[in-house]
N, CA, C and O atoms as a MOPAC input file, in Angstrom:
PM7 MOZYME 1SCF
protein

 N      8.20800 1   -34.33500 1    -5.36200 1
 C      9.25300 1   -33.59200 1    -4.68800 1
 C      9.36900 1   -34.13700 1    -3.26400 1
 O      8.37700 1   -34.24500 1    -2.54200 1
 N     10.55700 1   -34.46600 1    -2.88900 1
 C     10.74800 1   -35.03100 1    -1.55200 1
 C     10.72000 1   -33.93400 1    -0.49200 1
 O     10.88100 1   -32.75000 1    -0.78600 1
 N     10.51400 1   -34.36200 1     0.73000 1
 C     10.44900 1   -33.40100 1     1.84200 1
 C     11.77700 1   -32.68500 1     2.01100 1
 O     11.81500 1   -31.50200 1     2.34800 1
 N     12.85500 1   -33.39800 1     1.77700 1
 C     14.18700 1   -32.80100 1     1.92700 1
 C     14.41900 1   -31.68000 1     0.91500 1
 O     14.92100 1   -30.61400 1     1.27100 1
 N     14.05600 1   -31.92100 1    -0.33700 1
 C     14.25500 1   -30.89600 1    -1.35900 1
 C     13.29800 1   -29.71100 1    -1.16300 1
 O     13.63500 1   -28.57600 1    -1.50000 1
 N     12.11300 1   -29.97800 1    -0.62000 1
 C     11.16600 1   -28.89700 1    -0.35200 1
 C     11.68700 1   -28.00100 1     0.76800 1
 O     11.61100 1   -26.77700 1     0.66600 1
 N     12.21100 1   -28.59500 1     1.82800 1
 C     12.77800 1   -27.81100 1     2.92700 1
 C     13.96300 1   -27.00700 1     2.42700 1
 O     14.12900 1   -25.84700 1     2.80400 1
 N     14.77500 1   -27.60100 1     1.59300 1
 C     15.93000 1   -26.89800 1     1.01900 1
 C     15.47500 1   -25.70400 1     0.18400 1
 O     16.06300 1   -24.62600 1     0.26900 1
 N     14.43500 1   -25.89300 1    -0.61800 1
 C     13.92000 1   -24.79400 1    -1.44800 1
 C     13.37300 1   -23.66300 1    -0.58500 1
 O     13.56300 1   -22.49000 1    -0.90400 1
 N     12.69900 1   -24.01000 1     0.50200 1
 C     12.15500 1   -22.98500 1     1.41200 1
 C     13.28200 1   -22.20100 1     2.06200 1
 O     13.21900 1   -20.97500 1     2.14900 1
 N     14.32000 1   -22.90700 1     2.52300 1
 C     15.44600 1   -22.23500 1     3.17600 1
 C     16.21300 1   -21.33300 1     2.20800 1
 O     16.70000 1   -20.27000 1     2.59400 1
 N     16.31600 1   -21.75800 1     0.96500 1
 C     17.02300 1   -20.95000 1    -0.02900 1
 C     16.22300 1   -19.69100 1    -0.37400 1
 O     16.80700 1   -18.62600 1    -0.57100 1
 N     14.91900 1   -19.80100 1    -0.44600 1
 C     14.10000 1   -18.65300 1    -0.84500 1
 C     13.70700 1   -17.74600 1     0.31600 1
 O     13.17800 1   -16.65900 1     0.08500 1
 N     13.94600 1   -18.15600 1     1.54000 1
 C     13.54700 1   -17.36300 1     2.71500 1
 C     14.12000 1   -15.94400 1     2.71500 1
 O     13.37400 1   -15.00300 1     2.98300 1
 N     15.41200 1   -15.74500 1     2.42600 1
 C     15.92200 1   -14.36500 1     2.43400 1
 C     15.24000 1   -13.45200 1     1.39600 1
 O     14.95700 1   -12.28800 1     1.67600 1
 N     14.98400 1   -13.99100 1     0.21100 1
 C     14.32200 1   -13.19300 1    -0.81400 1
 C     12.89000 1   -12.87500 1    -0.42300 1
 O     12.42000 1   -11.75800 1    -0.64300 1
 N     12.19300 1   -13.84100 1     0.15200 1
 C     10.81500 1   -13.60700 1     0.58700 1
 C     10.76500 1   -12.58500 1     1.71900 1
 O      9.87000 1   -11.74200 1     1.76500 1
 N     11.72000 1   -12.66700 1     2.62000 1
 C     11.78800 1   -11.69300 1     3.71300 1
 C     12.06000 1   -10.30400 1     3.17100 1
 O     11.41700 1    -9.33800 1     3.58100 1
 N     13.00600 1   -10.19500 1     2.25400 1
 C     13.32900 1    -8.90300 1     1.65200 1
 C     12.12100 1    -8.33100 1     0.91300 1
 O     11.84500 1    -7.13400 1     0.99600 1
 N     11.40300 1    -9.19300 1     0.19100 1
 C     10.21000 1    -8.75000 1    -0.52400 1
 C      9.13100 1    -8.26100 1     0.44500 1
 O      8.50200 1    -7.23000 1     0.20700 1
 N      8.91900 1    -9.00100 1     1.53500 1
 C      7.90100 1    -8.61200 1     2.51700 1
 C      8.24700 1    -7.27700 1     3.16700 1
 O      7.38000 1    -6.41700 1     3.32200 1
 N      9.50200 1    -7.10100 1     3.54300 1
 C      9.91600 1    -5.83400 1     4.16700 1
 C      9.83100 1    -4.67500 1     3.17900 1
 O      9.43600 1    -3.56800 1     3.54500 1
 N     10.20000 1    -4.93200 1     1.94100 1
 C     10.11600 1    -3.89300 1     0.91600 1
 C      8.66400 1    -3.49100 1     0.67200 1
 O      8.36300 1    -2.30600 1     0.52400 1
 N      7.77500 1    -4.46000 1     0.63200 1
 C      6.35400 1    -4.17500 1     0.42700 1
 C      5.79000 1    -3.37300 1     1.59300 1
 O      5.03700 1    -2.41900 1     1.39500 1
 N      6.15500 1    -3.76300 1     2.79700 1
 C      5.69600 1    -3.03600 1     3.98200 1
 C      6.19900 1    -1.60000 1     3.97400 1
 O      5.45300 1    -0.67600 1     4.29700 1
 N      7.45900 1    -1.40800 1     3.60600 1
 C      8.02900 1    -0.06600 1     3.53200 1
 C      7.32000 1     0.77200 1     2.46700 1
 O      7.05300 1     1.95400 1     2.68300 1
 N      7.02000 1     0.17000 1     1.33500 1
 C      6.33700 1     0.87400 1     0.25200 1
 C      4.94700 1     1.31800 1     0.68300 1
 O      4.54400 1     2.44900 1     0.41100 1
 N      4.21500 1     0.44200 1     1.34800 1
 C      2.86700 1     0.77600 1     1.79800 1
 C      2.91200 1     1.89000 1     2.83800 1
 O      2.07900 1     2.79600 1     2.82000 1
 N      3.88900 1     1.82200 1     3.74700 1
 C      4.03700 1     2.86200 1     4.77500 1
 C      4.37700 1     4.20200 1     4.13700 1
 O      3.79500 1     5.22700 1     4.49300 1
 N      5.30800 1     4.19800 1     3.20500 1
 C      5.70000 1     5.42900 1     2.52300 1
 C      4.54100 1     5.99800 1     1.71900 1
 O      4.32300 1     7.20900 1     1.71900 1
 N      3.79800 1     5.13800 1     1.03600 1
 C      2.63900 1     5.58800 1     0.26400 1
 C      1.62100 1     6.26200 1     1.17100 1
 O      1.08100 1     7.31300 1     0.82800 1
 N      1.35800 1     5.66700 1     2.32100 1
 C      0.41300 1     6.25700 1     3.27200 1
 C      0.86000 1     7.62500 1     3.73300 1
 O      0.05000 1     8.54800 1     3.81600 1
 N      2.14800 1     7.77000 1     4.03500 1
 C      2.67600 1     9.05400 1     4.49000 1
 C      2.56200 1    10.11000 1     3.37900 1
 O      2.16200 1    11.24500 1     3.63800 1
 N      2.90700 1     9.74100 1     2.17000 1
 C      2.85300 1    10.68600 1     1.05200 1
 C      1.41400 1    11.08900 1     0.73200 1
 O      1.15600 1    12.23900 1     0.37500 1
 N      0.48300 1    10.15300 1     0.85800 1
 C     -0.92300 1    10.46500 1     0.58900 1
 C     -1.45000 1    11.45100 1     1.62800 1
 O     -2.15600 1    12.39900 1     1.28300 1
 N     -1.10700 1    11.23100 1     2.90600 1
 C     -1.54300 1    12.17000 1     3.94600 1
 C     -0.99000 1    13.56800 1     3.69000 1
 O     -1.69000 1    14.56700 1     3.86000 1
 N      0.26400 1    13.62500 1     3.28200 1
 C      0.89700 1    14.90700 1     2.98600 1
 C      0.21200 1    15.60900 1     1.80600 1
 O     -0.08100 1    16.80300 1     1.86600 1
 N     -0.03500 1    14.85400 1     0.74200 1
 C     -0.68500 1    15.42100 1    -0.44300 1
 C     -2.10800 1    15.84300 1    -0.12300 1
 O     -2.57800 1    16.87200 1    -0.61100 1
 N     -2.78700 1    15.06600 1     0.68200 1
 C     -4.17200 1    15.39500 1     1.04600 1
 C     -4.23600 1    16.70200 1     1.82200 1
 O     -5.08200 1    17.55400 1     1.55100 1
 N     -3.33800 1    16.85400 1     2.79000 1
 C     -3.31100 1    18.10400 1     3.57000 1
 C     -2.99900 1    19.30200 1     2.69000 1
 O     -3.62500 1    20.35400 1     2.82200 1
 N     -2.03000 1    19.14900 1     1.79000 1
 C     -1.66800 1    20.24900 1     0.89900 1
 C     -2.83900 1    20.60600 1    -0.02200 1
 O     -3.10200 1    21.78300 1    -0.27000 1
 N     -3.53200 1    19.59500 1    -0.52200 1
 C     -4.67300 1    19.83000 1    -1.39600 1
 C     -5.78600 1    20.54900 1    -0.64800 1
 O     -6.39100 1    21.48600 1    -1.16900 1
 N     -6.05800 1    20.09800 1     0.59700 1
 C     -7.08200 1    20.76800 1     1.40500 1
 C     -6.72300 1    22.22200 1     1.65400 1
 O     -7.57700 1    23.10000 1     1.52800 1
 N     -5.47400 1    22.49000 1     2.00500 1
 C     -5.04000 1    23.86700 1     2.26100 1
 C     -5.22500 1    24.73600 1     1.02500 1
 O     -5.66200 1    25.88300 1     1.11500 1
 N     -4.88500 1    24.17200 1    -0.13200 1
 C     -5.01900 1    24.93900 1    -1.36500 1
 C     -6.49000 1    25.21300 1    -1.68400 1
 O     -6.82900 1    26.31800 1    -2.10700 1
 N     -7.35400 1    24.24100 1    -1.49200 1
 C     -8.77500 1    24.45800 1    -1.75000 1
 C     -9.35500 1    25.49500 1    -0.78900 1
 O    -10.14000 1    26.35200 1    -1.19500 1
 N     -8.96900 1    25.41500 1     0.47900 1
 C     -9.44700 1    26.38200 1     1.46600 1
 C     -8.93500 1    27.78500 1     1.14000 1
 O     -9.65600 1    28.76900 1     1.30300 1
 N     -7.67300 1    27.86900 1     0.67300 1
 C     -7.11100 1    29.16800 1     0.29700 1
 C     -7.85000 1    29.77900 1    -0.89000 1
 O     -7.91500 1    31.00100 1    -1.02400 1
 N     -8.40600 1    28.92500 1    -1.75000 1
 C     -9.15700 1    29.40700 1    -2.90700 1
 C    -10.60000 1    29.75400 1    -2.56500 1
 O    -11.34400 1    30.23000 1    -3.42200 1
 N    -11.00500 1    29.51800 1    -1.30800 1
 C    -12.32500 1    29.94400 1    -0.87600 1
 C    -13.33000 1    28.83700 1    -0.63400 1
 O    -14.49700 1    29.12400 1    -0.36600 1
 N    -12.92400 1    27.60500 1    -0.71700 1
 C    -13.85300 1    26.49600 1    -0.48400 1
 C    -13.98700 1    26.26200 1     1.02300 1
 O    -13.05200 1    26.50700 1     1.78400 1
 N    -15.14600 1    25.79100 1     1.43800 1
 C    -15.34200 1    25.52100 1     2.86300 1
 C    -14.47400 1    24.32900 1     3.28200 1
 O    -14.13900 1    23.46700 1     2.47000 1
 N    -14.12500 1    24.30500 1     4.56000 1
 C    -13.24400 1    23.26600 1     5.08600 1
 C    -13.87300 1    21.87400 1     4.94700 1
 O    -13.18300 1    20.90500 1     4.62900 1
 N    -15.18200 1    21.78200 1     5.18900 1
 C    -15.86400 1    20.49200 1     5.09200 1
 C    -15.84100 1    19.95400 1     3.66000 1
 O    -15.59600 1    18.76900 1     3.43600 1
 N    -16.09900 1    20.84600 1     2.69100 1
 C    -16.08000 1    20.41600 1     1.28800 1
 C    -14.67300 1    20.01000 1     0.85400 1
 O    -14.50200 1    19.04600 1     0.10800 1
 N    -13.67800 1    20.74000 1     1.31800 1
 C    -12.29200 1    20.40400 1     0.98100 1
 C    -11.93100 1    19.03100 1     1.54400 1
 O    -11.27500 1    18.23800 1     0.86900 1
 N    -12.35000 1    18.74900 1     2.76500 1
 C    -12.07600 1    17.44500 1     3.36800 1
 C    -12.80200 1    16.33000 1     2.61000 1
 O    -12.25100 1    15.24900 1     2.40600 1
 N    -14.02200 1    16.59800 1     2.20100 1
 C    -14.80800 1    15.59600 1     1.46700 1
 C    -14.14600 1    15.27200 1     0.12700 1
 O    -14.05500 1    14.10900 1    -0.26400 1
 N    -13.68900 1    16.30000 1    -0.56300 1
 C    -13.05600 1    16.08100 1    -1.86300 1
 C    -11.70500 1    15.38900 1    -1.70400 1
 O    -11.36800 1    14.49300 1    -2.47700 1
 N    -10.93500 1    15.80400 1    -0.70300 1
 C     -9.60500 1    15.21100 1    -0.52900 1
 C     -9.68000 1    13.77800 1    -0.01200 1
 O     -8.67400 1    13.06900 1    -0.03900 1
 N    -10.83000 1    13.34100 1     0.45200 1
 C    -10.98300 1    11.96000 1     0.91800 1
 C    -10.75300 1    10.96100 1    -0.21500 1
 O    -10.46000 1     9.79300 1     0.03900 1
 N    -10.88100 1    11.40900 1    -1.45100 1
 C    -10.65100 1    10.52300 1    -2.59200 1
 C     -9.20000 1    10.07800 1    -2.67600 1
 O     -8.91500 1     9.01200 1    -3.22100 1
 N     -8.26500 1    10.88400 1    -2.13800 1
 C     -6.86200 1    10.46600 1    -2.07400 1
 C     -6.73900 1     9.18700 1    -1.24900 1
 O     -6.06700 1     8.24200 1    -1.66200 1
 N     -7.38400 1     9.15700 1    -0.09400 1
 C     -7.34600 1     7.97700 1     0.76800 1
 C     -8.00000 1     6.77900 1     0.08900 1
 O     -7.48200 1     5.66500 1     0.16300 1
 N     -9.12900 1     6.99800 1    -0.56800 1
 C     -9.81500 1     5.89900 1    -1.25000 1
 C     -8.94600 1     5.31400 1    -2.35500 1
 O     -8.89900 1     4.09800 1    -2.54000 1
 N     -8.25900 1     6.18400 1    -3.08800 1
 C     -7.37700 1     5.72500 1    -4.15000 1
 C     -6.22100 1     4.91600 1    -3.57300 1
 O     -5.86700 1     3.86300 1    -4.10200 1
 N     -5.63200 1     5.41400 1    -2.48300 1
 C     -4.53500 1     4.68700 1    -1.83700 1
 C     -5.00700 1     3.31500 1    -1.36300 1
 O     -4.31600 1     2.31500 1    -1.55800 1
 N     -6.18100 1     3.27000 1    -0.74200 1
 C     -6.70900 1     2.00100 1    -0.24800 1
 C     -6.94300 1     1.01200 1    -1.38200 1
 O     -6.65900 1    -0.17700 1    -1.24000 1
 N     -7.45400 1     1.49200 1    -2.49500 1
 C     -7.69700 1     0.57600 1    -3.61700 1
 C     -6.37900 1     0.09500 1    -4.22900 1
 O     -6.29300 1    -1.04600 1    -4.68000 1
 N     -5.35700 1     0.94700 1    -4.24800 1
 C     -4.04100 1     0.52800 1    -4.75200 1
 C     -3.45200 1    -0.54300 1    -3.84900 1
 O     -2.91900 1    -1.53900 1    -4.33700 1
 N     -3.54300 1    -0.35000 1    -2.54300 1
 C     -3.01100 1    -1.33600 1    -1.59800 1
 C     -3.77800 1    -2.64500 1    -1.71700 1
 O     -3.17200 1    -3.71600 1    -1.68900 1
 N     -5.09500 1    -2.58000 1    -1.84800 1
 C     -5.88600 1    -3.80100 1    -1.99500 1
 C     -5.51700 1    -4.55700 1    -3.26900 1
 O     -5.41200 1    -5.78400 1    -3.25700 1
 N     -5.31900 1    -3.82500 1    -4.37200 1
 C     -4.94000 1    -4.48000 1    -5.62200 1
 C     -3.58100 1    -5.14800 1    -5.50200 1
 O     -3.39200 1    -6.26800 1    -5.97800 1
 N     -2.63500 1    -4.46700 1    -4.86900 1
 C     -1.30300 1    -5.05500 1    -4.74300 1
 C     -1.32700 1    -6.26800 1    -3.82500 1
 O     -0.62300 1    -7.24600 1    -4.07700 1
 N     -2.12100 1    -6.22100 1    -2.77100 1
 C     -2.22000 1    -7.36600 1    -1.87800 1
 C     -2.92200 1    -8.53600 1    -2.55700 1
 O     -2.57700 1    -9.69400 1    -2.31900 1
 N     -3.88700 1    -8.24300 1    -3.38500 1
 C     -4.59300 1    -9.29900 1    -4.11400 1
 C     -3.63300 1    -9.98700 1    -5.08100 1
 O     -3.72700 1   -11.19400 1    -5.30200 1
 N     -2.71500 1    -9.22100 1    -5.65400 1
 C     -1.73600 1    -9.79700 1    -6.57000 1
 C     -0.71400 1   -10.66300 1    -5.87200 1
 O     -0.16900 1   -11.58500 1    -6.47800 1
 N     -0.44100 1   -10.38600 1    -4.60600 1
 C      0.54700 1   -11.13900 1    -3.84700 1
 C     -0.08500 1   -12.33500 1    -3.14900 1
 O      0.60800 1   -13.29700 1    -2.81700 1
 N     -1.36200 1   -12.28300 1    -2.93100 1
 C     -2.05400 1   -13.32500 1    -2.18100 1
 C     -1.88000 1   -14.68600 1    -2.84400 1
 O     -1.94700 1   -14.82000 1    -4.06600 1
 N     -1.66000 1   -15.67400 1    -2.01500 1
 C     -1.48800 1   -17.03800 1    -2.52400 1
 C     -2.76700 1   -17.84200 1    -2.40800 1
 O     -2.81100 1   -19.00200 1    -2.81500 1
 N     -3.80800 1   -17.23700 1    -1.85700 1
 C     -5.05200 1   -17.94700 1    -1.67000 1
 C     -5.66900 1   -18.29800 1    -3.01800 1
 O     -5.76200 1   -17.45300 1    -3.90900 1
 N     -6.07800 1   -19.51800 1    -3.15400 1
 C     -6.73700 1   -19.94500 1    -4.38000 1
 C     -5.78600 1   -20.43500 1    -5.45700 1
 O     -6.24300 1   -20.89400 1    -6.50300 1
 N     -4.48600 1   -20.35400 1    -5.24000 1
 C     -3.53700 1   -20.83200 1    -6.23900 1
 C     -3.05100 1   -22.21300 1    -5.85600 1
 O     -2.64100 1   -22.44900 1    -4.72000 1
 N     -3.09800 1   -23.11100 1    -6.80100 1
 C     -2.59800 1   -24.47800 1    -6.55800 1
 C     -2.06300 1   -25.05100 1    -7.83700 1
 O     -1.59400 1   -26.18900 1    -7.85500 1

């Protein structure tokens, strides 16, 4: 592949790659916001049922761990490292 055709391919794919990157960033941001919201609601419900605040926070921490593992998996799938 010549340098000219490679530059052309990069320029043609740049808008799609930019759109994909922005969409991924928006998805991760939205996921984080929704997880925080769900975690707070879950904690409130557990506390309302009589559980101590510390235990409710400890249990709801699994929401964050799940979100982090989902983000790591998606980033691992997008990563170009090691592909040739």
